[in-house]
C-alpha positions as a LaTeX table, in Angstrom:
\begin{tabular}{lrrr}
\hline
Residue & $x$ (\AA) & $y$ (\AA) & $z$ (\AA) \\
\hline
Met1 & 4.92 & 18.70 & 10.95 \\
Lys2 & 4.98 & 18.48 & 14.68 \\
Phe3 & 1.90 & 18.85 & 17.01 \\
Ser4 & 1.91 & 22.11 & 19.09 \\
Tyr5 & $-0.75$ & 22.78 & 21.71 \\
Gly6 & 0.33 & 26.53 & 22.29 \\
Lys7 & $-0.29$ & 27.28 & 18.54 \\
Thr8 & $-3.62$ & 24.96 & 18.52 \\
Phe9 & $-4.92$ & 27.22 & 21.43 \\
Leu10 & $-4.05$ & 30.56 & 19.58 \\
Leu11 & $-5.66$ & 28.96 & 16.16 \\
Gly12 & $-8.64$ & 28.58 & 18.53 \\
Leu13 & $-9.42$ & 32.28 & 18.76 \\
Gly14 & $-10.53$ & 32.45 & 15.37 \\
Phe15 & $-13.14$ & 29.61 & 16.52 \\
Phe16 & $-13.60$ & 31.92 & 19.89 \\
Gly17 & $-14.77$ & 34.60 & 17.86 \\
Val18 & $-16.93$ & 32.93 & 15.48 \\
Ser19 & $-18.62$ & 31.07 & 18.46 \\
Val20 & $-19.19$ & 34.28 & 20.11 \\
Ile21 & $-21.24$ & 35.54 & 17.00 \\
Trp22 & $-23.29$ & 33.24 & 16.35 \\
Ser23 & $-24.12$ & 32.02 & 20.27 \\
Val24 & $-25.41$ & 35.75 & 20.57 \\
Tyr25 & $-27.39$ & 35.97 & 17.08 \\
Asn26 & $-28.90$ & 32.34 & 18.14 \\
Ala27 & $-29.59$ & 33.45 & 21.61 \\
Tyr28 & $-31.31$ & 36.93 & 20.88 \\
Val29 & $-32.35$ & 37.47 & 17.07 \\
Pro30 & $-35.12$ & 35.39 & 17.53 \\
Val31 & $-36.14$ & 37.38 & 20.33 \\
Phe32 & $-36.00$ & 40.63 & 18.27 \\
Leu33 & $-38.04$ & 38.69 & 15.67 \\
Gln34 & $-40.86$ & 37.86 & 17.80 \\
Asp35 & $-41.04$ & 40.93 & 20.40 \\
Arg36 & $-40.06$ & 43.65 & 17.98 \\
Phe37 & $-41.12$ & 42.95 & 14.42 \\
Ala38 & $-43.92$ & 40.43 & 15.79 \\
Leu39 & $-42.78$ & 37.67 & 13.22 \\
Ala40 & $-45.07$ & 34.15 & 13.16 \\
Thr41 & $-42.43$ & 31.37 & 14.50 \\
Gly42 & $-42.61$ & 29.85 & 10.67 \\
Phe43 & $-41.15$ & 33.06 & 9.69 \\
Ile44 & $-38.88$ & 33.41 & 12.46 \\
Gly45 & $-37.65$ & 29.60 & 11.86 \\
Ile46 & $-36.87$ & 30.57 & 8.11 \\
Phe47 & $-35.38$ & 33.96 & 9.11 \\
Met48 & $-32.70$ & 31.97 & 11.41 \\
Thr49 & $-31.75$ & 29.83 & 8.49 \\
Leu50 & $-30.44$ & 32.87 & 6.25 \\
Asp51 & $-27.00$ & 32.55 & 7.72 \\
Asn52 & $-26.91$ & 28.81 & 6.74 \\
Ile53 & $-28.60$ & 29.72 & 3.21 \\
Ala54 & $-25.40$ & 32.30 & 2.91 \\
Ala55 & $-23.14$ & 29.56 & 4.18 \\
Leu56 & $-24.53$ & 26.79 & 1.96 \\
Phe57 & $-23.45$ & 28.87 & $-1.34$ \\
Ile58 & $-20.41$ & 30.28 & $-0.01$ \\
Gln59 & $-18.75$ & 28.61 & 3.08 \\
Pro60 & $-17.70$ & 25.14 & 0.67 \\
Ala61 & $-16.61$ & 27.29 & $-2.32$ \\
Val62 & $-14.68$ & 29.67 & $-0.39$ \\
Gly63 & $-12.85$ & 26.21 & 1.27 \\
Ser64 & $-11.83$ & 25.23 & $-2.19$ \\
Trp65 & $-10.85$ & 28.70 & $-3.22$ \\
Ser66 & $-8.37$ & 28.71 & $-0.07$ \\
Asp67 & $-6.74$ & 25.45 & $-1.46$ \\
Asn68 & $-5.62$ & 27.19 & $-4.59$ \\
Leu69 & $-5.12$ & 30.21 & $-2.90$ \\
His70 & $-1.13$ & 31.21 & $-2.40$ \\
Thr71 & $-0.15$ & 34.34 & $-1.30$ \\
Arg72 & 2.67 & 35.68 & 1.10 \\
Ile73 & 0.42 & 35.40 & 4.39 \\
Gly74 & $-1.18$ & 31.89 & 3.56 \\
Arg75 & $-3.55$ & 30.57 & 1.97 \\
Arg76 & $-6.25$ & 31.02 & 4.74 \\
Leu77 & $-5.49$ & 34.32 & 6.53 \\
Pro78 & $-6.34$ & 36.25 & 3.83 \\
Phe79 & $-9.90$ & 35.53 & 4.37 \\
Ile80 & $-9.91$ & 35.94 & 8.27 \\
Leu81 & $-8.53$ & 39.44 & 7.31 \\
Val82 & $-11.68$ & 40.73 & 5.31 \\
Gly83 & $-14.33$ & 38.67 & 6.97 \\
Ala84 & $-13.85$ & 39.27 & 10.62 \\
Pro85 & $-13.91$ & 43.19 & 10.97 \\
Ile86 & $-16.92$ & 43.61 & 8.58 \\
Ala87 & $-18.69$ & 40.89 & 10.47 \\
Ala88 & $-17.93$ & 42.82 & 13.43 \\
Val89 & $-19.28$ & 46.28 & 12.25 \\
Ala90 & $-22.38$ & 44.51 & 10.78 \\
Phe91 & $-23.09$ & 42.68 & 14.02 \\
Ile92 & $-23.34$ & 45.90 & 16.21 \\
Phe93 & $-25.87$ & 47.73 & 13.77 \\
Leu94 & $-28.11$ & 44.68 & 14.35 \\
Pro95 & $-29.99$ & 45.60 & 17.80 \\
Leu96 & $-29.96$ & 49.48 & 16.31 \\
Ala97 & $-31.84$ & 48.64 & 13.77 \\
Lys98 & $-35.74$ & 49.76 & 14.14 \\
Ser99 & $-37.18$ & 48.51 & 11.02 \\
Leu100 & $-37.17$ & 44.77 & 9.93 \\
Phe101 & $-35.95$ & 46.07 & 6.34 \\
Leu102 & $-32.86$ & 47.36 & 7.99 \\
Phe103 & $-32.70$ & 44.52 & 10.51 \\
Phe104 & $-32.31$ & 42.66 & 7.36 \\
Leu105 & $-29.39$ & 44.32 & 5.53 \\
Ala106 & $-27.64$ & 44.35 & 8.78 \\
Ala107 & $-28.56$ & 40.01 & 8.96 \\
Val108 & $-27.14$ & 39.88 & 5.32 \\
Met109 & $-23.95$ & 41.88 & 5.74 \\
Leu110 & $-23.42$ & 39.62 & 8.77 \\
Leu111 & $-23.98$ & 36.65 & 7.40 \\
Leu112 & $-22.24$ & 37.02 & 4.11 \\
Ser113 & $-18.83$ & 38.29 & 5.89 \\
Met114 & $-18.96$ & 35.36 & 8.57 \\
Ala115 & $-19.47$ & 32.85 & 5.60 \\
Ile116 & $-16.22$ & 34.29 & 3.93 \\
Trp117 & $-13.87$ & 33.30 & 6.88 \\
Arg118 & $-15.21$ & 30.13 & 9.06 \\
Thr119 & $-14.33$ & 27.26 & 6.58 \\
Pro120 & $-10.96$ & 28.99 & 6.17 \\
Val121 & $-10.28$ & 29.41 & 10.19 \\
Val122 & $-11.24$ & 25.83 & 10.54 \\
Ala123 & $-9.04$ & 24.42 & 7.92 \\
Leu124 & $-6.14$ & 25.83 & 9.32 \\
Met125 & $-6.66$ & 23.21 & 12.04 \\
Pro126 & $-5.72$ & 20.18 & 9.66 \\
Asp127 & $-2.91$ & 22.36 & 7.68 \\
Ile128 & $-0.94$ & 22.56 & 10.91 \\
Thr129 & $-1.72$ & 19.37 & 12.87 \\
Pro130 & $-0.68$ & 15.95 & 12.52 \\
Ser131 & $-3.44$ & 13.25 & 11.40 \\
Glu132 & $-2.99$ & 11.44 & 14.55 \\
His133 & $-3.61$ & 14.77 & 16.64 \\
Arg134 & $-6.46$ & 16.12 & 15.00 \\
Ser135 & $-9.38$ & 14.78 & 17.32 \\
Val136 & $-7.14$ & 16.27 & 20.26 \\
Ala137 & $-6.61$ & 19.53 & 18.27 \\
Asn138 & $-10.52$ & 20.07 & 17.14 \\
Gly139 & $-11.05$ & 19.46 & 21.22 \\
Ile140 & $-8.81$ & 22.17 & 21.87 \\
Ile141 & $-10.41$ & 24.47 & 19.38 \\
Asn142 & $-13.95$ & 23.44 & 20.30 \\
Leu143 & $-12.69$ & 24.27 & 23.67 \\
Met144 & $-12.15$ & 27.87 & 22.80 \\
Gly145 & $-15.28$ & 28.19 & 20.84 \\
Gly146 & $-17.39$ & 26.44 & 23.72 \\
Leu147 & $-15.80$ & 29.07 & 25.85 \\
Gly148 & $-17.04$ & 31.56 & 23.52 \\
Ala149 & $-20.15$ & 30.36 & 23.86 \\
Ile150 & $-20.28$ & 30.50 & 27.48 \\
Ile151 & $-19.16$ & 34.24 & 27.47 \\
Ala152 & $-21.63$ & 35.13 & 25.03 \\
Phe153 & $-24.94$ & 32.86 & 26.37 \\
Leu154 & $-23.97$ & 33.82 & 30.54 \\
Gly155 & $-22.02$ & 37.23 & 30.35 \\
Gly156 & $-24.48$ & 38.02 & 27.36 \\
Ala157 & $-27.36$ & 37.35 & 29.59 \\
Lys158 & $-26.27$ & 39.44 & 32.44 \\
Leu159 & $-25.28$ & 42.26 & 29.32 \\
Tyr160 & $-28.99$ & 41.64 & 27.58 \\
Asp161 & $-30.77$ & 42.51 & 31.36 \\
Met162 & $-28.65$ & 45.89 & 31.13 \\
Asn163 & $-29.17$ & 46.77 & 27.56 \\
Pro164 & $-30.20$ & 44.32 & 24.95 \\
Glu165 & $-27.32$ & 46.34 & 22.39 \\
Tyr166 & $-24.66$ & 45.29 & 24.86 \\
Pro167 & $-24.19$ & 41.32 & 24.05 \\
Phe168 & $-23.39$ & 42.43 & 20.24 \\
Leu169 & $-21.17$ & 44.90 & 21.15 \\
Leu170 & $-19.43$ & 42.55 & 23.35 \\
Gly171 & $-19.28$ & 40.01 & 20.10 \\
Ser172 & $-18.03$ & 42.76 & 17.84 \\
Ile173 & $-15.05$ & 43.25 & 20.26 \\
Leu174 & $-14.01$ & 40.17 & 20.83 \\
Val175 & $-14.22$ & 38.91 & 17.03 \\
Val176 & $-11.91$ & 41.53 & 16.03 \\
Ile177 & $-9.62$ & 40.86 & 19.17 \\
Ser178 & $-9.48$ & 37.07 & 18.36 \\
Ala179 & $-8.97$ & 37.63 & 14.59 \\
Leu180 & $-6.13$ & 39.66 & 15.15 \\
Leu181 & $-4.46$ & 37.44 & 17.57 \\
Val182 & $-4.76$ & 34.46 & 15.07 \\
Phe183 & $-3.22$ & 36.68 & 12.20 \\
Ile184 & $-0.07$ & 37.54 & 14.64 \\
Phe185 & 0.67 & 34.49 & 16.11 \\
Ile186 & $-0.44$ & 31.71 & 13.59 \\
Arg187 & 2.28 & 30.87 & 10.39 \\
Glu188 & 0.67 & 28.82 & 7.66 \\
Pro189 & 3.08 & 25.78 & 6.03 \\
Lys190 & 3.76 & 26.29 & 2.69 \\
Val191 & 2.04 & 24.30 & 0.00 \\
His192 & 3.34 & 24.01 & $-3.32$ \\
Pro193 & 0.94 & 25.50 & $-6.25$ \\
Gln194 & $-0.60$ & 22.47 & $-8.03$ \\
Ser195 & $-1.05$ & 21.82 & $-11.66$ \\
Glu196 & $-4.55$ & 22.72 & $-13.27$ \\
Glu197 & $-5.58$ & 19.31 & $-13.53$ \\
Glu198 & $-4.27$ & 18.71 & $-9.56$ \\
Lys199 & $-5.81$ & 21.60 & $-7.91$ \\
Pro200 & $-8.91$ & 20.78 & $-5.45$ \\
Asp201 & $-12.15$ & 21.23 & $-6.93$ \\
Leu202 & $-15.39$ & 21.40 & $-4.90$ \\
Leu203 & $-18.03$ & 19.91 & $-7.30$ \\
Lys204 & $-15.38$ & 17.46 & $-8.56$ \\
Ser205 & $-14.71$ & 16.23 & $-5.26$ \\
Leu206 & $-18.36$ & 15.88 & $-4.39$ \\
Lys207 & $-18.95$ & 14.16 & $-8.09$ \\
Glu208 & $-15.97$ & 11.64 & $-6.94$ \\
Leu209 & $-17.59$ & 10.94 & $-3.82$ \\
Phe210 & $-21.08$ & 9.80 & $-5.27$ \\
Gln211 & $-19.34$ & 7.63 & $-7.87$ \\
Ser212 & $-16.55$ & 5.84 & $-5.69$ \\
Lys213 & $-17.47$ & 2.01 & $-4.72$ \\
Glu214 & $-15.93$ & 2.67 & $-1.41$ \\
Lys215 & $-19.08$ & 4.92 & 0.41 \\
Ser216 & $-17.47$ & 6.00 & 3.86 \\
Pro217 & $-16.93$ & 9.94 & 3.34 \\
Leu218 & $-20.36$ & 9.73 & 1.59 \\
Phe219 & $-22.03$ & 7.89 & 4.82 \\
Met220 & $-19.97$ & 10.28 & 6.99 \\
Leu221 & $-21.29$ & 13.50 & 5.28 \\
Phe222 & $-24.95$ & 12.35 & 5.67 \\
Ala223 & $-24.38$ & 11.10 & 9.34 \\
Ile224 & $-23.23$ & 14.63 & 9.86 \\
Leu225 & $-26.34$ & 16.31 & 7.75 \\
Phe226 & $-28.76$ & 14.15 & 10.12 \\
Trp227 & $-27.09$ & 15.15 & 13.56 \\
Phe228 & $-26.67$ & 19.03 & 12.92 \\
Ile229 & $-30.17$ & 18.91 & 11.77 \\
Ser230 & $-31.22$ & 17.64 & 15.23 \\
Tyr231 & $-29.19$ & 19.92 & 16.95 \\
Ala232 & $-29.35$ & 23.10 & 14.89 \\
Gly233 & $-33.01$ & 22.84 & 15.20 \\
Ile234 & $-32.92$ & 22.91 & 18.87 \\
Glu235 & $-30.50$ & 25.48 & 19.17 \\
Ala236 & $-31.99$ & 27.86 & 17.03 \\
Leu237 & $-35.46$ & 27.83 & 18.74 \\
Phe238 & $-34.77$ & 27.05 & 22.34 \\
Thr239 & $-34.71$ & 30.43 & 23.89 \\
Leu240 & $-38.38$ & 30.22 & 22.24 \\
Tyr241 & $-39.21$ & 27.10 & 24.02 \\
Cys242 & $-38.08$ & 28.17 & 27.35 \\
Val243 & $-40.20$ & 31.50 & 26.65 \\
Asn244 & $-43.54$ & 29.64 & 25.64 \\
Tyr245 & $-43.35$ & 25.99 & 26.67 \\
Leu246 & $-41.32$ & 26.12 & 29.95 \\
Lys247 & $-42.48$ & 29.45 & 30.68 \\
Leu248 & $-39.09$ & 30.92 & 31.50 \\
Gly249 & $-37.53$ & 34.15 & 30.77 \\
Val250 & $-35.01$ & 34.99 & 27.86 \\
Ser251 & $-32.03$ & 35.51 & 29.86 \\
Asp252 & $-33.19$ & 31.78 & 31.49 \\
Gly253 & $-33.25$ & 30.31 & 28.21 \\
Ser254 & $-29.77$ & 31.98 & 27.46 \\
Arg255 & $-28.34$ & 30.63 & 30.46 \\
Leu256 & $-29.76$ & 27.07 & 30.33 \\
Leu257 & $-27.56$ & 27.13 & 26.68 \\
Gly258 & $-24.72$ & 28.60 & 28.82 \\
Gln259 & $-25.11$ & 25.44 & 30.79 \\
Leu260 & $-24.86$ & 22.77 & 27.79 \\
Ser261 & $-21.94$ & 25.21 & 26.58 \\
Leu262 & $-20.14$ & 24.66 & 29.68 \\
Leu263 & $-20.04$ & 20.69 & 29.67 \\
Phe264 & $-19.39$ & 21.04 & 25.98 \\
Val265 & $-16.28$ & 23.02 & 26.86 \\
Val266 & $-15.21$ & 20.77 & 29.75 \\
Phe267 & $-15.56$ & 17.85 & 27.63 \\
Ala268 & $-14.32$ & 19.05 & 24.26 \\
Leu269 & $-10.62$ & 17.67 & 25.11 \\
Pro270 & $-11.58$ & 14.48 & 27.02 \\
Ala271 & $-13.62$ & 13.67 & 23.70 \\
Gly272 & $-10.55$ & 14.28 & 21.43 \\
Tyr273 & $-8.75$ & 11.83 & 23.42 \\
Leu274 & $-11.27$ & 9.34 & 23.67 \\
Gly275 & $-11.70$ & 9.68 & 20.18 \\
Arg276 & $-7.32$ & 9.18 & 19.47 \\
Ser277 & $-7.52$ & 6.18 & 22.34 \\
Phe278 & $-10.78$ & 4.16 & 21.23 \\
Gly279 & $-11.40$ & 5.11 & 17.78 \\
Arg280 & $-13.29$ & 8.36 & 16.36 \\
Lys281 & $-16.08$ & 6.42 & 15.07 \\
Arg282 & $-16.97$ & 4.17 & 18.02 \\
Thr283 & $-16.72$ & 7.72 & 20.51 \\
Ile284 & $-19.11$ & 9.47 & 18.03 \\
Met285 & $-21.45$ & 6.20 & 17.77 \\
Val286 & $-21.76$ & 6.72 & 21.99 \\
Gly287 & $-22.30$ & 10.04 & 22.05 \\
Ile288 & $-25.56$ & 9.64 & 19.62 \\
Val289 & $-27.26$ & 7.27 & 21.96 \\
Ile290 & $-26.51$ & 9.67 & 25.02 \\
Met291 & $-27.89$ & 12.50 & 23.33 \\
Ala292 & $-30.92$ & 10.79 & 21.87 \\
Ala293 & $-31.81$ & 9.60 & 24.91 \\
Ala294 & $-30.99$ & 13.13 & 26.66 \\
Val295 & $-33.40$ & 14.69 & 24.59 \\
Ala296 & $-36.48$ & 12.72 & 24.41 \\
Ser297 & $-36.43$ & 13.16 & 28.06 \\
Leu298 & $-37.34$ & 16.68 & 27.56 \\
Phe299 & $-40.55$ & 15.47 & 25.85 \\
Phe300 & $-41.74$ & 13.17 & 28.12 \\
Val301 & $-40.34$ & 14.68 & 31.56 \\
Pro302 & $-43.25$ & 17.02 & 32.71 \\
Val303 & $-42.62$ & 20.95 & 32.25 \\
Leu304 & $-42.94$ & 21.25 & 36.28 \\
Ser305 & $-40.36$ & 18.72 & 37.22 \\
Leu306 & $-38.08$ & 20.09 & 33.88 \\
Thr307 & $-38.35$ & 23.42 & 35.87 \\
His308 & $-37.62$ & 22.17 & 39.00 \\
Val309 & $-34.51$ & 23.97 & 40.46 \\
Leu310 & $-31.94$ & 21.14 & 41.65 \\
Thr311 & $-29.46$ & 23.81 & 42.74 \\
Lys312 & $-27.47$ & 26.92 & 42.49 \\
Leu313 & $-23.98$ & 27.49 & 41.05 \\
Pro314 & $-21.47$ & 30.23 & 40.61 \\
Val315 & $-21.47$ & 31.60 & 36.94 \\
Leu316 & $-24.19$ & 29.04 & 36.05 \\
Gly317 & $-26.67$ & 30.19 & 38.40 \\
Gln318 & $-29.89$ & 28.11 & 39.14 \\
Val319 & $-29.78$ & 24.49 & 37.61 \\
Pro320 & $-33.00$ & 23.27 & 37.11 \\
Ile321 & $-33.78$ & 19.39 & 35.92 \\
Val322 & $-33.66$ & 20.75 & 32.00 \\
Gly323 & $-30.21$ & 22.28 & 32.59 \\
Leu324 & $-28.66$ & 18.67 & 34.00 \\
Ile325 & $-30.36$ & 17.17 & 30.93 \\
Leu326 & $-28.67$ & 20.15 & 28.93 \\
Met327 & $-25.58$ & 19.53 & 30.53 \\
Val328 & $-25.53$ & 15.73 & 29.62 \\
Thr329 & $-26.65$ & 16.69 & 25.84 \\
Gly330 & $-23.61$ & 19.15 & 26.00 \\
Ile331 & $-21.24$ & 16.07 & 26.91 \\
Ala332 & $-22.77$ & 14.00 & 24.09 \\
Trp333 & $-22.54$ & 16.64 & 21.63 \\
Ala334 & $-18.75$ & 17.11 & 22.56 \\
Leu335 & $-18.27$ & 13.21 & 22.06 \\
Ile336 & $-20.12$ & 13.49 & 18.41 \\
Asn337 & $-18.81$ & 17.17 & 16.98 \\
Ile338 & $-14.98$ & 17.01 & 18.17 \\
Asn339 & $-14.58$ & 13.67 & 16.03 \\
Ser340 & $-16.17$ & 14.34 & 13.12 \\
Leu341 & $-14.39$ & 16.92 & 11.44 \\
Pro342 & $-11.16$ & 14.83 & 12.33 \\
Met343 & $-12.83$ & 11.92 & 10.53 \\
Val344 & $-13.75$ & 13.70 & 7.29 \\
Val345 & $-10.40$ & 15.55 & 6.74 \\
Asp346 & $-8.59$ & 12.28 & 7.05 \\
Met347 & $-10.25$ & 10.62 & 4.67 \\
Thr348 & $-8.25$ & 13.23 & 1.61 \\
Asp349 & $-4.93$ & 14.60 & 1.39 \\
Glu350 & $-3.36$ & 17.53 & 2.85 \\
Val351 & $-3.82$ & 19.35 & $-0.21$ \\
His352 & $-7.77$ & 18.98 & $-0.15$ \\
Asn353 & $-8.03$ & 19.92 & 3.48 \\
Gly354 & $-9.91$ & 23.24 & 2.62 \\
Thr355 & $-12.20$ & 21.82 & $-0.35$ \\
Phe356 & $-13.20$ & 18.49 & 2.15 \\
Thr357 & $-13.47$ & 20.84 & 5.10 \\
Gly358 & $-15.73$ & 22.76 & 2.81 \\
Leu359 & $-17.96$ & 19.78 & 2.09 \\
Tyr360 & $-18.24$ & 19.17 & 6.18 \\
Tyr361 & $-19.76$ & 22.68 & 6.08 \\
Leu362 & $-21.95$ & 21.95 & 3.04 \\
Phe363 & $-23.42$ & 19.12 & 4.53 \\
Ser364 & $-23.70$ & 20.71 & 8.42 \\
Thr365 & $-25.08$ & 24.06 & 6.80 \\
Leu366 & $-27.53$ & 22.35 & 4.89 \\
Ala367 & $-28.87$ & 20.64 & 7.78 \\
Ala368 & $-28.78$ & 23.97 & 9.51 \\
Ile369 & $-30.59$ & 25.42 & 6.96 \\
Ile370 & $-33.32$ & 22.24 & 7.14 \\
Gly371 & $-33.80$ & 21.85 & 11.24 \\
Pro372 & $-35.09$ & 25.06 & 12.15 \\
Ile373 & $-37.37$ & 25.67 & 8.99 \\
Met374 & $-38.80$ & 22.50 & 9.62 \\
Tyr375 & $-38.91$ & 22.52 & 13.66 \\
Gly376 & $-40.55$ & 26.07 & 12.99 \\
Trp377 & $-43.25$ & 24.81 & 10.64 \\
Ile378 & $-43.75$ & 21.59 & 12.88 \\
Ile379 & $-44.32$ & 24.08 & 15.87 \\
Gln380 & $-46.83$ & 26.58 & 13.94 \\
Leu381 & $-48.68$ & 23.58 & 12.26 \\
Asn382 & $-49.01$ & 21.94 & 15.57 \\
Asn383 & $-50.91$ & 25.03 & 17.74 \\
Ser384 & $-47.40$ & 26.25 & 19.05 \\
Arg385 & $-46.45$ & 22.64 & 20.59 \\
Tyr386 & $-42.49$ & 23.66 & 21.49 \\
Asp387 & $-42.35$ & 20.28 & 22.97 \\
Leu388 & $-42.51$ & 18.56 & 19.58 \\
Val389 & $-38.64$ & 19.87 & 18.98 \\
Met390 & $-37.74$ & 17.07 & 21.55 \\
Leu391 & $-39.48$ & 14.12 & 19.91 \\
Val392 & $-38.55$ & 14.85 & 16.12 \\
Ser393 & $-34.74$ & 15.47 & 17.10 \\
Pro394 & $-34.21$ & 11.94 & 18.57 \\
Ile395 & $-35.46$ & 10.64 & 14.71 \\
Phe396 & $-32.47$ & 12.51 & 13.17 \\
Leu397 & $-30.12$ & 10.97 & 15.83 \\
Val398 & $-30.97$ & 7.51 & 14.94 \\
Ala399 & $-30.77$ & 8.21 & 11.35 \\
Ala400 & $-27.12$ & 9.52 & 11.84 \\
Phe401 & $-26.44$ & 6.55 & 14.04 \\
Ile402 & $-27.39$ & 3.89 & 10.68 \\
Cys403 & $-25.06$ & 5.82 & 8.80 \\
Met404 & $-22.07$ & 5.79 & 10.87 \\
Ile405 & $-22.22$ & 2.10 & 11.05 \\
Phe406 & $-21.22$ & 1.79 & 7.27 \\
Val407 & $-18.33$ & 4.32 & 7.86 \\
Lys408 & $-15.12$ & 2.23 & 7.54 \\
Arg409 & $-12.72$ & 5.15 & 7.43 \\
Gly410 & $-11.48$ & 8.45 & 8.82 \\
Glu411 & $-9.53$ & 7.15 & 12.09 \\
Pro412 & $-6.07$ & 8.38 & 12.20 \\
Lys413 & $-3.25$ & 7.76 & 9.64 \\
Gln414 & $-0.55$ & 7.35 & 11.19 \\
Ile415 & 1.28 & 7.65 & 14.50 \\
Glu416 & 3.74 & 10.37 & 15.45 \\
Pro417 & 6.00 & 11.24 & 18.48 \\
Thr418 & 4.00 & 14.43 & 20.12 \\
Ala419 & 6.33 & 17.66 & 20.06 \\
\hline
\end{tabular}
């Protein structure tokens, strides 16, 4: 198996589609819930975790299922061909729903269909990539995902000002196109079926992690849990933080998230190269320190300073101090996020890539459930103190840093020449 930049960029199109959908969803669904359906912040936080509740029960199981599935087109592609079109249709209906019940039904259809194909599309990366190139490959894939987020946040902000339905239409079209391109151009490597005793099993793998004397995978997964609690809580409520605390517009919140995403994209590949050159663990720990400092500054810096405009840039628009801080956060998040999945899958063998990708999503999804709910209630129980989000998040990053100290595995397994 040789490393191919071209094939990896094509695979990144699948993650591109996933990113567009979730970026639009996270930016505008909270606004619909507040303005159209008058939900309180705590309940908005709960609603924003429904996607992660669905993913918690479906994505890890689907990852293990895809390890055991053997079809003419491969183990992962069938899930993409089923999940992506359903997700696209459901996504279009979200802004059209005039009652909370219909909105909820459209959201449930979207969340279930997205949960079906996200793990398989990500598991394709280690399937087609040698161990020592997985940080770089994950950088490429997340670069594509970041481009999807930028299109969703920046392009979506302009479309939202024209018509709130347009960002959702854009997401639906792009997710179908990206899934079709992955199906047309990506060919999965053949993996021989395993015996019943050897077949990957999610619960068995999780049990073995807790029973093993060597706890590196377990500490790694708990680190993932903690830093995703930090990030997911901020992302899900950031638009409301901008509107209610910084006194900015809805589209301003989307643009600020776009500025974070831009720097994430710019540093996605460098983060992968840094992980390969200086070590994944070391790169992640540096990222945690930078991100904790950046997020904490959003709590301690006064609102007037945070909203002070430093400059205006093409595409990005106005860049206030809060935007600059978010850009630093985007760099740090790249250092963390790009190297984490490769560490997890390099703690297992090729047969179990889907299962360990599922474990990665089990812990990250659990975090994405805990984060918005916890942060939403913290805000509601403290007289709508949205700034408290930026005080709580660094605490979880410190917990992640402590866990990483005990991780002893997850670096590349071997060195092969680049094709």
